[in-house]
C-alpha positions as CSV (number, residue, x, y, z in Angstrom):
1,M,165.2,82.8,239.4
2,L,168.8,83.4,238.2
3,D,167.9,86.4,236.1
4,N,165.6,88.0,238.8
5,L,167.9,87.4,241.7
6,G,171.0,88.3,239.7
7,S,169.7,91.7,238.6
8,K,168.8,92.5,242.2
9,F,172.2,91.5,243.5
10,Q,173.9,93.5,240.8
11,G,171.8,96.5,241.7
12,I,172.8,96.2,245.4
13,F,176.5,95.9,244.5
14,K,176.3,99.0,242.3
15,K,175.1,101.0,245.3
16,V,177.8,99.5,247.6
17,R,180.5,100.5,245.0
18,G,179.3,104.1,245.3
19,H,180.5,104.3,248.9
20,G,184.0,105.4,249.8
21,K,184.2,102.6,252.4
22,L,182.1,100.0,254.1
23,T,180.4,101.2,257.3
24,E,177.9,99.6,259.5
25,D,175.2,101.9,258.1
26,N,175.7,101.1,254.4
27,I,176.3,97.4,255.1
28,K,173.0,97.4,257.0
29,A,171.2,99.0,254.1
30,A,172.8,96.6,251.6
31,L,171.9,93.5,253.7
32,K,168.3,94.6,254.0
33,E,168.1,94.5,250.2
34,V,169.9,91.2,250.1
35,R,167.4,89.8,252.6
36,L,164.4,91.0,250.7
37,S,165.8,89.7,247.4
38,L,166.3,86.2,248.8
39,L,162.9,86.0,250.5
40,E,161.3,87.1,247.2
41,A,163.1,84.2,245.5
42,D,161.5,81.9,248.0
43,V,164.6,81.1,250.0
44,N,163.8,79.6,253.4
45,Y,163.5,82.3,256.1
46,R,165.9,80.7,258.5
47,V,168.5,80.2,255.8
48,V,168.2,83.9,254.8
49,K,168.6,85.0,258.4
50,D,171.7,82.9,259.0
51,F,173.2,83.9,255.6
52,V,172.7,87.6,256.3
53,N,174.2,87.3,259.8
54,K,177.3,85.6,258.5
55,I,177.8,88.3,255.8
56,K,177.3,91.1,258.4
57,E,179.8,89.4,260.8
58,K,182.5,89.3,258.0
59,A,181.7,92.7,256.5
60,V,181.7,94.7,259.7
61,G,185.4,94.3,260.6
62,E,188.3,96.6,261.1
63,N,190.1,95.3,257.9
64,T,187.1,95.6,255.8
65,L,186.2,99.1,257.0
66,S,189.7,100.4,256.1
67,G,189.6,98.7,252.7
68,I,190.0,100.8,249.6
69,N,187.6,98.9,247.4
70,P,184.4,98.3,249.4
71,G,182.4,97.0,246.4
72,Q,184.8,94.2,245.6
73,Q,185.2,93.3,249.3
74,F,181.4,93.0,249.8
75,I,181.0,91.0,246.5
76,K,183.7,88.6,247.6
77,I,182.0,88.0,251.0
78,V,178.6,87.4,249.4
79,N,180.2,85.1,246.8
80,D,182.0,83.0,249.4
81,E,178.9,82.7,251.6
82,L,176.5,81.9,248.8
83,T,178.9,79.2,247.5
84,E,179.2,77.7,251.0
85,L,175.4,77.8,251.4
86,L,175.0,75.8,248.2
87,G,177.4,73.1,249.3
88,G,180.8,74.6,248.5
89,T,181.9,72.2,245.8
90,N,180.3,69.8,243.2
91,A,179.0,66.5,244.7
92,R,179.7,63.7,242.2
93,L,177.7,60.5,241.8
94,T,178.9,57.6,244.0
95,K,180.3,54.8,241.8
96,A,180.1,51.1,242.7
97,H,183.4,49.4,243.5
98,R,182.4,46.3,241.6
99,G,179.7,45.8,239.0
100,P,177.2,48.4,237.8
101,T,176.2,51.5,239.7
102,I,172.5,51.6,240.6
103,I,170.8,54.9,240.8
104,M,167.3,55.1,242.2
105,L,165.1,58.1,241.3
106,A,162.4,59.2,243.7
107,G,160.0,62.1,243.8
108,L,156.4,63.3,243.4
109,Q,154.4,62.9,240.2
110,G,155.0,65.7,237.7
111,A,158.5,66.5,239.0
112,G,160.1,65.2,235.7
113,K,161.6,61.9,237.0
114,T,161.1,60.0,233.7
115,T,162.5,62.8,231.6
116,F,165.4,63.2,234.0
117,A,166.1,59.4,233.9
118,A,166.6,59.7,230.1
119,K,168.7,62.9,230.5
120,L,170.9,61.2,233.0
121,A,171.3,58.2,230.7
122,K,172.2,60.4,227.8
123,Y,174.7,62.3,230.0
124,L,176.3,59.0,231.2
125,K,176.4,57.6,227.7
126,K,178.1,60.7,226.4
127,N,180.8,60.3,229.0
128,G,181.6,56.7,227.9
129,E,179.4,54.8,230.2
130,K,176.9,52.1,229.3
131,P,173.5,53.0,231.0
132,F,170.4,50.9,231.3
133,L,166.9,52.2,232.2
134,V,164.3,50.4,234.3
135,G,160.7,51.6,234.2
136,A,159.1,50.9,237.6
137,D,156.3,53.5,237.6
138,I,153.3,51.2,237.7
139,Y,150.7,53.8,238.4
140,R,151.1,56.7,236.0
141,P,149.4,55.8,232.6
142,A,152.0,55.4,229.8
143,A,155.0,56.2,232.1
144,M,156.8,53.0,231.0
145,K,156.0,53.7,227.3
146,Q,157.3,57.2,227.7
147,L,160.6,55.9,229.1
148,Q,160.8,53.4,226.2
149,V,160.3,56.2,223.6
150,L,163.0,58.3,225.3
151,G,165.3,55.3,225.6
152,D,164.9,54.7,221.8
153,Q,165.7,58.4,221.1
154,I,169.1,58.2,222.9
155,G,169.9,54.6,222.1
156,V,169.8,53.2,225.6
157,P,168.0,49.9,226.5
158,V,164.9,50.0,228.7
159,Y,163.3,47.2,230.8
160,Y,159.7,47.3,232.0
161,E,156.8,44.9,232.5
162,E,153.6,46.2,231.0
163,G,150.6,45.5,233.2
164,S,152.7,44.5,236.2
165,K,151.7,45.8,239.6
166,D,154.9,44.7,241.4
167,A,157.4,47.6,241.2
168,V,159.9,45.8,243.5
169,N,160.0,42.7,241.2
170,I,160.4,45.0,238.1
171,C,163.4,46.6,239.7
172,E,165.0,43.3,240.7
173,T,164.5,41.7,237.3
174,G,165.6,44.9,235.6
175,V,168.9,44.9,237.5
176,K,169.5,41.3,236.5
177,K,168.9,42.1,232.9
178,A,171.2,45.1,233.0
179,R,174.0,43.0,234.6
180,A,173.6,40.4,231.8
181,E,174.0,43.2,229.3
182,E,177.1,44.5,231.2
183,A,175.7,47.9,231.9
184,T,177.8,50.2,233.9
185,Y,174.9,52.3,235.3
186,I,171.3,51.2,236.0
187,I,168.7,54.0,236.5
188,L,165.5,53.1,238.2
189,D,162.5,55.3,237.4
190,T,160.2,54.7,240.3
191,A,156.6,55.8,240.8
192,G,155.5,59.2,242.2
193,R,152.3,60.5,243.7
194,L,150.5,63.8,243.8
195,H,151.5,64.0,247.4
196,I,153.5,62.0,249.9
197,D,151.6,59.0,251.4
198,E,152.5,55.9,253.4
199,N,152.0,53.4,250.4
200,L,154.5,55.4,248.2
201,M,157.1,55.5,250.9
202,E,156.8,51.8,251.7
203,E,157.1,50.8,248.1
204,L,160.2,53.0,247.7
205,N,161.7,51.6,250.9
206,Q,161.1,48.0,249.7
207,I,162.9,48.8,246.4
208,R,165.8,50.3,248.3
209,K,166.2,47.3,250.6
210,K,166.0,44.7,247.7
211,V,168.1,46.5,245.1
212,R,170.5,48.4,247.4
213,P,171.3,51.4,245.1
214,Q,174.5,53.3,245.4
215,E,172.6,56.5,244.9
216,I,169.1,57.6,245.8
217,L,168.4,60.9,244.0
218,L,165.3,62.9,244.8
219,V,163.9,64.7,241.8
220,V,162.3,68.0,242.8
221,D,160.5,70.6,240.7
222,A,162.2,73.9,241.5
223,M,158.9,75.8,240.6
224,I,157.1,74.5,243.8
225,G,159.2,76.9,245.9
226,Q,159.4,76.4,249.7
227,D,157.6,73.0,249.4
228,A,160.8,71.7,247.7
229,V,162.6,71.9,251.1
230,N,159.7,70.2,253.0
231,L,159.5,67.5,250.3
232,A,163.3,66.8,250.5
233,S,163.1,66.6,254.3
234,S,160.2,64.1,254.2
235,F,161.9,61.8,251.6
236,N,165.2,62.0,253.4
237,E,163.7,60.9,256.7
238,T,162.4,57.7,255.0
239,L,165.0,56.9,252.3
240,N,168.1,58.7,253.5
241,I,168.6,60.2,250.1
242,D,172.1,60.8,248.7
243,G,171.3,64.0,246.7
244,V,168.8,66.2,245.0
245,V,168.0,66.9,241.4
246,L,166.4,70.2,240.7
247,T,164.3,70.3,237.5
248,K,162.8,73.4,235.8
249,L,165.3,75.7,237.5
250,D,165.0,78.0,234.4
251,G,161.3,78.2,234.6
252,D,160.3,80.4,237.6
253,T,161.4,83.3,239.7
254,R,160.8,81.2,242.9
255,G,163.7,78.8,242.4
256,G,165.3,79.9,245.6
257,S,164.7,76.4,246.9
258,A,168.1,75.7,245.3
259,L,169.6,78.0,248.0
260,S,167.8,76.3,250.8
261,I,167.9,72.6,250.3
262,K,171.5,71.9,251.3
263,A,171.3,74.1,254.4
264,V,168.0,72.7,255.6
265,V,168.2,69.0,254.6
266,G,172.0,68.6,254.6
267,K,172.0,66.8,251.2
268,P,173.8,68.2,248.1
269,I,172.2,69.1,244.8
270,K,173.9,66.9,242.2
271,F,172.2,67.8,239.0
272,I,170.0,70.6,237.6
273,G,167.6,70.6,234.7
274,V,167.9,73.8,232.7
275,G,165.5,73.1,229.7
276,E,163.2,70.7,228.0
277,K,165.7,69.0,225.7
278,L,167.4,65.7,226.7
279,E,170.8,67.5,226.7
280,D,169.6,70.2,229.1
281,I,171.2,68.8,232.2
282,E,174.1,70.1,234.1
283,L,176.2,68.9,237.0
284,F,175.5,71.2,239.9
285,H,178.5,73.4,240.6
286,P,177.7,75.8,243.5
287,E,180.5,78.2,242.6
288,R,179.4,78.4,238.9
289,L,175.7,79.1,239.8
290,V,176.8,81.8,242.3
291,S,179.0,83.3,239.6
292,R,176.0,83.5,237.3
293,I,173.8,85.1,240.0
294,L,176.4,87.7,240.8
295,G,176.9,88.7,237.1
296,M,180.4,87.2,236.8
297,G,179.5,84.8,234.1
298,D,180.3,81.1,233.9
299,V,183.0,80.6,231.2
300,V,183.9,77.1,232.4
301,S,180.4,75.8,231.7
302,L,180.3,77.6,228.4
303,V,183.6,76.0,227.3
304,E,182.2,72.6,228.4
305,K,179.1,73.2,226.4
306,A,181.1,74.2,223.3
307,Q,183.4,71.1,223.6
308,G,180.3,68.9,223.7
309,A,178.7,70.6,220.7
310,I,181.6,71.2,218.3
311,D,183.5,68.4,216.6
312,E,187.3,68.8,216.9
313,D,188.1,67.8,213.3
314,E,185.5,70.3,212.1
315,A,186.9,73.0,214.3
316,R,190.4,72.4,212.9
317,L,189.1,72.5,209.3
318,L,187.4,75.8,210.0
319,E,190.6,77.3,211.5
320,E,192.4,76.3,208.4
321,K,189.8,77.9,206.1
322,L,189.9,81.1,208.1
323,R,193.6,81.2,207.8
324,K,193.4,80.7,204.0
325,Q,190.5,83.1,203.8
326,E,188.3,80.4,202.3
327,F,185.4,80.9,204.8
328,D,182.1,80.7,202.9
329,L,178.3,80.6,203.6
330,E,178.4,76.8,204.0
331,D,180.9,77.1,206.8
332,F,178.8,80.0,208.3
333,L,175.7,77.8,208.3
334,K,177.6,75.1,210.2
335,Q,178.6,77.6,212.8
336,L,175.1,78.9,213.2
337,Q,173.9,75.3,213.8
338,N,176.7,74.8,216.3
339,I,175.6,77.9,218.2
340,K,172.0,76.5,218.3
341,K,173.4,73.4,220.0
342,L,174.6,75.5,222.9
343,G,171.1,76.8,223.6
344,P,169.3,80.1,223.3
345,I,171.6,83.2,222.6
346,G,170.5,84.8,225.9
347,N,171.7,81.8,228.0
348,I,175.0,81.7,226.1
349,L,175.7,85.5,226.6
350,K,174.8,85.3,230.3
351,M,177.7,82.9,230.8
352,L,180.1,85.7,229.7
353,P,181.5,87.9,232.5
354,G,180.3,91.5,232.6
355,V,177.1,90.9,230.6
356,G,174.4,92.8,232.3
357,D,170.7,93.1,231.4
358,L,170.4,91.9,227.8
359,G,166.9,93.1,227.2
360,D,164.7,91.4,224.7
361,L,166.7,89.0,222.6
362,A,163.8,87.7,220.6
363,P,164.7,89.9,217.6
364,A,168.2,88.5,217.5
365,E,166.9,85.0,217.7
366,K,164.5,85.7,214.9
367,E,167.2,87.2,212.7
368,M,169.4,84.1,213.3
369,K,166.6,81.8,212.2
370,K,166.0,84.0,209.1
371,T,169.7,83.9,208.2
372,E,169.7,80.1,208.6
373,A,166.6,79.8,206.3
374,I,168.2,82.0,203.7
375,I,171.4,80.0,203.5
376,Q,169.5,76.7,203.5
377,S,167.5,78.0,200.5
378,M,170.7,78.4,198.5
379,T,172.4,75.8,196.3
380,V,175.7,74.4,197.4
381,E,177.4,76.4,194.6
382,E,175.8,79.6,195.8
383,R,176.9,79.0,199.4
384,R,180.5,78.4,198.2
385,K,180.5,81.3,195.7
386,P,178.1,84.0,197.0
387,K,179.2,86.4,194.2
388,I,177.3,84.4,191.6
389,I,174.0,85.2,193.4
390,N,172.3,87.6,191.0
391,S,168.8,89.2,191.1
392,S,167.0,86.1,189.7
393,R,168.7,83.9,192.2
394,K,167.9,86.3,195.1
395,K,164.2,86.1,194.1
396,R,164.3,82.3,194.2
397,I,166.1,82.2,197.5
398,A,163.6,84.7,199.0
399,R,160.7,82.5,197.9
400,G,162.4,79.4,199.3
401,S,163.1,81.1,202.7
402,A,159.9,83.1,203.0
403,T,161.9,86.3,203.2
404,Q,162.3,89.4,201.0
405,V,165.0,90.2,198.5
406,H,166.2,93.1,200.7
407,D,166.8,90.5,203.5
408,I,169.1,88.6,201.1
409,N,171.0,91.8,200.2
410,K,171.3,92.7,203.9
411,M,172.6,89.3,204.9
412,L,175.1,89.1,202.0
413,K,176.4,92.6,202.7
414,Q,177.0,91.8,206.4
415,F,178.6,88.5,205.5
416,E,181.1,90.3,203.3
417,Q,181.8,92.8,206.1
418,M,182.5,89.8,208.4
419,K,184.8,88.2,205.8
420,S,186.7,91.5,205.5
421,M,187.2,91.6,209.3
422,M,188.4,88.0,209.3
423,K,190.8,88.9,206.4
424,M,192.3,91.6,208.6
425,F,192.8,89.2,211.5
426,G,194.4,86.6,209.1
427,G,196.7,89.3,207.7
428,G,198.1,89.9,211.2
429,K,197.0,93.6,211.3
430,G,195.5,93.4,214.7
431,M,192.0,94.4,215.7
432,P,190.2,96.0,212.8
433,K,188.0,99.1,213.1
434,M,184.5,98.1,212.5
435,G,182.4,100.4,210.3
436,K,179.5,102.2,211.9
437,G,176.5,99.9,212.2
438,F,178.5,96.8,211.6
439,K,176.6,93.7,212.8
440,L,176.9,89.9,212.4
441,P,174.5,88.6,209.8
442,F,171.8,87.5,212.3
């Protein structure tokens, strides 16, 4: 959704920049394209209509018409209105004044509640909290076991009662167990259905009344499009939810439900799922998402990702090695592995301002994996002293990494080029001139 909508918006802005000033005619033409782009992304029709009217009202004004930079003016108006549409600012989790904070997850079957429960627990643990998981999905086969496996992976305790048919009792007992273990957050993974029914809602309502959670989060699959808004409305009427979690936001072009939920339901999106790994969870920041959509990057989120992936002591050691010009292939391998922790290369680059259509990044990803395999097939001595790698060593490394000798030669040559560049930086000579065809070794 972000890629599709983003490329369309950037195309619209390019056309607007080509005009000498904003007039009613060119604003009308731009807004028609904005409307179509949003509808194609499955944004609610009423939301689109109100959104376009607000932009038109702000854009068609005496000050705007006399402006000298119509493109930037129009972008700012769209940026402000999109941010407001998504909630304006990040909505944080409510924290209990005393004792543990109880978070109840609700939603339909298949939305990713159980996986999100583990993702949230990992996120909280990483931020210094002591989470506790409670498995109360008594209908889906192996749901509780799945939660236990995920809990073991992240080192978070899990409570469930195998064979029990009383979800309310499981939640009550689970909360008592969590309190006894001095947990700071208790996450209740409740049951879902294939569709909303009276029994499901009654069970969730009973859990809400007995446990009194500080937060009720509705987990919604972004790929269901417009139904996401209808689903949120139905759950909100019964449970008075506190916020929404959008999973699989990276998986479909129809993720426009993200742009509709806050406006229609009046509840903020608090988290988004952006991948399958347990660390692929982000606090929902409206201004950051808008920045990505409009092609302005998201440097703040990128820095936060880097801070979480890179060890400070390791970073200081690397800085010292670069200064002393002692950077070797072992250090380079560590940096490749750190980059992998941040996610796919395409997702990283899209967070940088001014990066347009990146095209097919599969070859770059493939080269990166190849480089990693080559270095891992070397001995420690070879990584630290690449100059000792002779023809026989290259043949051995090629066999071990399932590559060819010319791949080894290419990687070593590019690594030496990179070292030369770093040497020039270290010598204080400013930005070096890169030779024709210079590339990083992946």
